N, C-alpha and C positions, 0 to 999 in steps of 0.2 A: 473569501477563501485565502485573502491575505493572513488573515488570523489562522488559519488552520496550517497555512505554509509556514509560518513563523513559529508555532510549537513544534510543527516537526523539524525545522532547522534546530530550535532550540534543544530538543530531546537527543537529536543526533550528535550534537556538538557536546551535550553536557554527559552523555552517557557512550558515546562512540559506538551508537548503533549500528552503522554501515562503516564495513572496511571496503579499500579500493578493490574494485573488481567482485564485489559481492554479487551474486545473484540470489533476489529475495523472491519468494513464492506468495503471494496475499491472498488469504480465502475471501471469496467474495459468495456471501449469499444471496446478493442481489436488492438488498435492503439498502436504504438512503445511506446508512452509516460506512457500508463496505464499497459502496458506488463512489462517494466522496472519498474516501481515503485511497482510490485506484486512482481517480482523476488527479488528487494532491500529488501523490506519488509520481504520476507521470510528468506534472510540470515541473516538481522538486528535482527531477534529474536534470533540468537545463541549468539551474544555478547552482547546484550541489557541487562544493569544493571535491567531493568524492566520487568518482566514477561508478557507477551500478548499474544492474538492469533488472527489471521485474517483470514476474506475469503474473496471470490473476488464474484461481482454481477453485473450479466449482464443481462441488461432489455430489451426484446424484444418488443417493443411497437405495433408492428402489423400493421404499416400504411401501406397500399397498394401500390405496386410499387416501395417499398423500396428492398435493398438487404444488410442487415449488414454484 
């Protein structure tokens, strides 16, 4: 997890991805990658130099015969 958090911190610092007060919507599919990102962003809020909030979003498209 430290490696993932380090990559998030570095990307946010290098590219100014998050501005103070931003509200971020994370698309969560339920797969390992999106769940990891959601957990990492929750942890990143505690030591981020920039205050932000986020919420997880999952869309059920309603296609017949699919099981998300």
